[in-house]
N, C-alpha and C positions, 0 to 999 in steps of 0.2 A: 166649726168655721177651721182656718188653720192659723193656729195664730202664729206664724211666723207671718203671716201677710197683715201689713198694714188695713190695706185697702177695705180687707175682708172683716178686721175689726172694727174698722169707723162702719160698717152696716152694723153689729151687731151690737157697738153706741151705741145708732138710731136706733132699732128696733128696742132697744133695753128703756130707752127714754122715752118710748111709744108708749111701751106696753108697762111700763114701772113706775114710772115720773122720773127715774135718777137710779145710780146705782150707790152702796155704804161702801161698800170696799170688794178687791179684788181679789182670791187665793189663785194665786199660777199653779197649778200637778201638771200641768202637761208633760210629756217625757219619754223616752224611748232608752230600752235597758243597752246597756254597751253588752262589747262580751268578744272572747280574742286577745292573744297576749299581744304586745305593742310592737315585738320585735316585725310580728306576719300581717298584720292591720292595714287592711284595707285603708285606702285616702276617704271614697266614698264612705264608708260602713261610721267612718267615725263620726264625720261631718253629719254622718244620718241623725247621731247621738248628740252631737254637741247642738245643732239646732232648734229647736224645742227650747231651749235652756234658755239658749242664745240670744239664735235672733230672732224668739218668742217675745224675751223681756223686751228685749229693745222694742218689737212694736206697741206689746205693751203699754210702754213708759212714751212712746210715741204717738197714741188715738189718746189715752187716757188720762196722759200725766197732767194734764191742765185741771183737772175732777177734784175736786173739796174731798175726796175721798176720808172714811174713817183711817182705812186703815189697806195696807198692799200687804200680801202672807207670799214668799218665792220658796214652795217644796222643794227645798234641800235632799241629801242625804249624809247620812253618816262617812260614806266612802269620801265625802270631802277632807274629813279630815284623818280618819284612818286609811284610806286606798281599799283596796283589794284586787282580789287577782282576774286580772283578766281586767278589768273596769278603766285601764288608765281614760281614756275616753270621758266616760259618766262622770270620773274623778272630775277630771279637768271641767265639764260643764256643770256641776255642782259646787265646783270653787269661784266660779265665775256669778251663782245666785248670790253666797256667802257677800265676794267683796263685790258685787253693785247695793245689796244692802248697808254695805258699813261707808260706801263713798257717799251716803246720803244726795245723789242728783236721779233726773228722770220722771219723781212722782211730787206732789203735792205734800202728798200723806205718807204716813212715817209708815219706812218698808220694814220689816226682820225677813228672816232669811231662815228655816224650818231643817234640820240636820235629822232629817229620820232617819229610823231604824230601821233594815227589813222585817216584814211579817214573816211569820210560820207558811201560814196557806194561802194569800193570793197577796199581789202585788209583783212589780217588777223582780225584784229579788227572787221569785220561783218562775217567773216566766220564762228568764233565761237561763238555758241548757248549759251553754259552756262555761260559765263562773261556776255551777255545782262542781263540775270535776276540778274546776284550778282550786275550789274552796278543799276540797276532798284532799286534792294534793299539798296543802298548807298544814293536815295533821300526823304530825307526829313523825317528818320525816327530815333529815340529812340532806342536805345541800353542799356537795362539795367541786371544783375544781375539775376537769379532764384535760390531760398536758394528750393532743392528739389532734391531727387534719380536718376531722371532721368531726365529734363529737366534745364540746368543751364542757356540758356542764351534764355532775348526775346529781339525778335525785331518788336518796334512799325512804323509802316508805314500809311499814309494816303490807301491802301485796305484793312489792316486789319492785324492783330498783326498774328509773327510767336516766339512760344518754343521750343527753340531744344537743343541735347542734345549729349553726343559718348556713345555707350553704346560696350557691348562689354561681353563674356561671361565672361573674364579672370580680369574683371573690375565690372563685375554685379550680385549678387546673383541669381538676376532675371532671366538670363539666363542659369545662370549655372545650376541654380537645381529646371530646365522646360524643359524639353526635352523629343519630336518625334523622334522618331526610333534612340536617339543619338544624334541628333542636337537641340542645344539653343533655346528654341521658345518664344517668348514675351506671357506669356498668357494672354489670352481675359481680362483680370481683372484690371489688369496695365497698357491697355489703356483706361478703366472705369475711372481710378482711374489718373492721367496723365491729361485727357481730364478736372477731375475736379479739379486739380490743375492749370491749363491753365487757364481754365476761372476764379479761385479767384485771381491767379496773374492780369490775365487784365484787367476784368470788374470789375466794384466798385459793389462793393456789396449795397442792396440798403435798408438795416436794419442788424441792429444785431443777428437778429430771422432766416434770410433767409439762404435758401441752396442752392446749386447748382443742379440742374434739367438737366438730360441727356433724348433725345427724339429722336427717329425713328431713334436707332441705327443701326448699316449695318456693320457687318464683312467681309469684301470682301476677302479678304486672308490673311493666319499666317505671321506673321515679323518674318524669322528666321535670327539671326544669325551663322554660324557656325564658330568653332572652330580655333582660330587663324585671326580672320576678326574682323574688327570692321565697322559698321553702324550711320550713326547721323539720330537720333530717334525726327521727326518732328511732334509740334502738329499744323495745320494753323486754325485760328479763321480770320473770313470771317462774314463784319456785311452786317446782308437780310432788307428786310423791316418789317420781321416778329422778328429778334432776331438776329440772329449768330449761322453761320455753322460754322461746325467744321471738321479738316481729320486727320486724324491720318497717316504719311507716313512716309518712311524712302526713305534712300540714301547712297550708299552702293558702290564702285566701277563704279562710276557715271552712275547707275543708280536708278532711282528714282520709287515710289511704293507705291502707298496708299492701306492702310489696313484696317479703317473704318472708315465710315463718317455718319453723325447727325446733331445735330442740341442741341444747348446749351444754359442756359441761369441761372437767375437768379428765384428764387420762396420764396415767403413769405405764399405759402400756410402750412398749419401743418401738421404734418405727420400723419398719418393712427393712431390706438389703432392696436400695436399688438397682433396676433390672437393665443395663442399659442394651441396647441392640450393635450386633457388631453389621451397621449397615456402611457398605464399601459400594454404594448406586451411586446412581444420577445427586450431580449437587445442583439442588433446584437457587440458581443465582438469580431471585429477583429480588430487590428491594420494597415490593407494592403488595407479594404475595400473598402477605397475612389483610384479612379481610374478604380479600376477592374471590374465595371460592362463597363465601358467605351470604354477599346483598351489595350492590353500589349504593346502596342509603348510608353506609355509614364512612363517617369521615374522621382520623385518628390524626391528632397532635405528635411534635417531635416524642414526645416518652415513649408510645407506642413502634419507633423502630429500634425494636429492641430484636429480633430476627438478626443473628449473627451468620450464622450458619442452618441450615438446612437443605439435609440429604434424606433421598427415594428413592429405596430397591427391594422388591420382594413382597411388595404388601405390607413395607415397615418405614418407618420415618425414623427422624435425629433430628433435632434441631440442638441449637446453643441459643440461649437467652442469653441478655447481656445489653444492662441500665446503658442509654445513653447519654451521651454528657451534660444533656437538659434533664436528665434525672437523677442525678448522683448526687445533688445536692438534698433532693426529698430522702433516699434509703432510711437517714437515720429517722426518718419521722413515720416511718411505716413498720408495721411484721409485714406485712404482704403486701407487697408493693402494685398497688392494682394493677399496672397497665403491662407491668412480667407475666404478674398472673395470666391476664386477659392473654396474652401472647403466649405463654408457656399451654393454655388449654385449647388453642381456637387458632394454632400453624397447622393443622393437618389438613394432606389433601386425600388421603385413602378415607 
């Protein structure tokens, strides 16, 4: 029977009384495991976990509460007392069982709530995949705050370091002003900036003149965050024999996806001198030229209006990229300002 369905439980009561002559007690052990961080948990998923504990207990009281039972046992969890990574809905559901037992209402019988611990080989703690990763992340780790427009938290552990933050179109212009087919998408240059910031925060620089170097960068798939949704933006740094590998990943609606991979580290090698072509040809006087040569599906916000001058002659191009008024307040917060870098690497016509 469905423990949340009072009509279904009345059928169970009638059948039990007919077959066994009555009931001596009830053990309410129905439940579903939780999983996933609270900040990106979907409401429907949380309600699925809450239902058997909350609605199930209330339905049992409605149908069996008048019986002179010897006992009612509610199988709660130790997570109701000590919490658990990725278990906010499961913690809340079991706290309800504890509170219901203390209230002394609902049943004529005495009610007790038992806060079970996790079993090693069976049970919901073993069957839930996501919390295992969160539990592992909690061992021998250090969590610190990060000051960056995208990355806000750094978790350093024995197997590597993860820097993450929440992003959405209504909180980050980075998404709101960069859309493909109307869908907010993180620009590729923002991934480069986020990895740069992650390396600067997690790995000590070898000297004052050192610079972050990114190598073998591969873009795997777009990082889209549709309007009205939130995603966790993650930069995962993993030490290797040759240095550090990185992965830019997202976590949304319980799904993890990898978007960019490569290697990163510090370098003390001097930057090569800039070679500026002496272009004295035609000036491209077109404020909307950026983006037109790629696809009309792309739309940009005011921070992308950074192409101040564009010259074209004899197969060479020269551009002056300048932060527009909309971007001036952002500059101190970024190392590589994503719109300026995007314009600088994509204005080309030839």
